[in-house]
C-alpha positions in Angstrom: 4.2 -52.3 304.5 6.2 -49.9 306.7 9.6 -48.6 305.8 12.4 -49.6 308.2 14.9 -46.7 308.4 17.5 -49.2 309.8 17.5 -51.3 306.6 20.2 -50.2 304.1 19.0 -50.7 300.5 22.1 -49.3 298.9 25.8 -50.1 299.6 28.5 -47.7 300.4 29.8 -45.2 297.9 32.2 -47.2 295.7 30.5 -50.6 296.2 30.0 -52.6 293.1 26.4 -52.5 291.8 24.7 -55.8 292.3 23.2 -55.7 288.8 26.6 -54.9 287.2 28.1 -57.8 289.2 25.5 -60.3 288.0 26.0 -59.1 284.5 29.7 -59.6 284.8 29.3 -63.1 286.2 27.0 -64.1 283.3 29.4 -62.6 280.7 32.2 -64.7 282.3 30.2 -67.9 282.4 29.2 -67.5 278.7 32.8 -66.6 277.6 34.4 -69.5 279.5 31.9 -72.1 278.1 32.6 -70.8 274.6 36.4 -71.1 275.2 35.9 -74.7 276.4 33.8 -75.6 273.4 36.4 -74.0 271.1 39.2 -75.9 272.8 37.3 -79.2 272.4 37.0 -78.7 268.6 40.7 -79.4 267.9 44.1 -79.8 269.4 45.2 -76.6 267.7 42.3 -74.7 269.3 43.2 -76.1 272.7 46.8 -74.9 272.3 45.6 -71.4 271.3 43.2 -71.3 274.2 45.9 -72.1 276.7 48.6 -70.1 275.2 46.6 -66.8 275.1 43.2 -67.2 276.7 42.4 -63.5 276.8 43.0 -63.2 273.0 40.7 -66.2 272.4 38.0 -65.0 274.8 38.0 -61.6 273.1 37.7 -63.3 269.7 35.0 -65.7 270.7 32.9 -63.7 273.1 34.2 -60.1 273.0 35.0 -60.7 276.7 37.4 -58.4 278.5 38.2 -59.3 282.2 37.9 -56.7 284.9 40.9 -54.4 285.5 43.6 -56.1 287.6 42.7 -59.6 286.7 45.3 -61.8 285.1 43.9 -65.0 283.6 45.9 -68.1 283.0 44.6 -71.5 281.8 46.0 -75.0 282.3 45.1 -78.3 280.8 46.3 -81.9 281.0 48.3 -82.9 278.0 49.8 -86.1 276.7 53.4 -86.1 275.5 52.6 -85.2 271.9 50.4 -82.3 272.9 52.9 -81.0 275.4 55.6 -81.1 272.7 53.4 -79.1 270.2 52.6 -76.6 272.9 56.2 -76.2 274.0 57.1 -75.4 270.4 54.4 -72.8 270.1 55.3 -70.9 273.2 59.1 -71.7 273.1 59.1 -73.4 276.5 60.2 -76.6 278.2 57.1 -77.5 280.2 56.9 -81.0 281.7 54.6 -83.1 283.9 51.9 -83.4 281.1 50.4 -80.1 281.9 50.3 -77.1 279.6 49.7 -73.6 281.1 49.5 -70.0 280.0 52.9 -68.5 280.3 53.2 -65.7 282.8 53.5 -62.4 281.0 56.5 -60.2 281.7 54.2 -57.3 282.2 52.0 -59.1 284.8 51.5 -56.5 287.6 53.0 -57.3 291.0 51.4 -56.3 294.3 52.9 -53.2 295.8 54.3 -53.7 299.3 54.0 -50.0 300.1 50.3 -49.8 299.3 47.9 -49.5 302.3 44.3 -48.9 303.0 43.3 -45.3 303.1 40.0 -44.5 304.9 40.0 -41.0 303.3 39.3 -42.6 299.9 35.9 -43.8 301.0 34.3 -40.5 300.3 35.7 -40.5 296.8 34.0 -43.8 295.9 37.0 -46.1 296.2 36.2 -47.8 299.6 39.7 -47.2 300.7 41.4 -49.2 298.0 42.6 -46.9 295.3 43.9 -48.2 292.0 43.2 -51.9 292.7 44.1 -53.0 289.2 47.6 -51.7 289.3 48.5 -52.3 293.0 46.5 -55.3 294.0 46.4 -57.6 290.9 44.6 -60.9 291.0 45.9 -64.0 289.2 43.4 -66.7 288.4 44.4 -70.1 287.0 41.5 -71.9 285.4 41.7 -75.6 284.5 40.3 -76.6 281.1 38.2 -79.7 281.5 39.2 -82.6 279.4 37.3 -83.3 276.2 34.7 -86.1 276.7 36.0 -89.5 275.7 33.0 -89.9 273.4 34.3 -87.0 271.4 37.9 -88.3 271.4 36.9 -91.6 269.9 35.3 -90.0 266.9 32.2 -92.1 267.3 29.1 -90.5 265.9 26.1 -90.5 268.2 22.5 -89.3 268.2 23.3 -87.5 271.4 25.3 -84.3 271.3 27.8 -85.3 273.9 29.8 -82.1 274.0 26.7 -80.0 274.8 25.8 -82.3 277.6 29.3 -82.3 278.9 29.5 -78.5 278.9 26.2 -78.2 280.7 27.3 -80.8 283.3 30.6 -79.0 283.8 28.9 -75.6 284.3 26.6 -77.2 286.9 29.7 -78.1 289.0 30.1 -74.3 289.6 33.8 -74.6 288.7 33.1 -71.9 286.1 32.5 -69.3 288.8 35.8 -68.6 290.5 34.8 -65.0 291.2 31.6 -65.7 293.2 31.2 -66.5 296.8 
């Protein structure tokens, strides 16, 4: 096999490593699946998972999001759950949806920040300090607990495990991939 000198094997200085990217995707998928399973265990867990998803992800999976990522979670809620959630976070949410409150320290994009081609040689691909100046806010929707679990019926089939696997196969767990 001859070597083609026109084929580029490695990205530009500052590009994310493919292996590190795959590792990060897998860490996220595992952490999100654990958060869903935790939220399905009880109403109190669901409230905790929505109120402070980063705290719960850290506790359940030791997951820390990439710099500059702000994660919020939303879930459908009946009137009773909405009332309990509003009491926990001291809010007045309506419309039968609960959502992570926006933190007061959520970074805002800088209007004065521009691409700088001189940064390429320094390993930043022109976008210095992305986490502070170009934050990304992602709102994930918590899938509802399967009805079989809500009814309290015992079954020889582990419905929650199947439901989690089916949900993951929808690829909704991968908002950061192309």
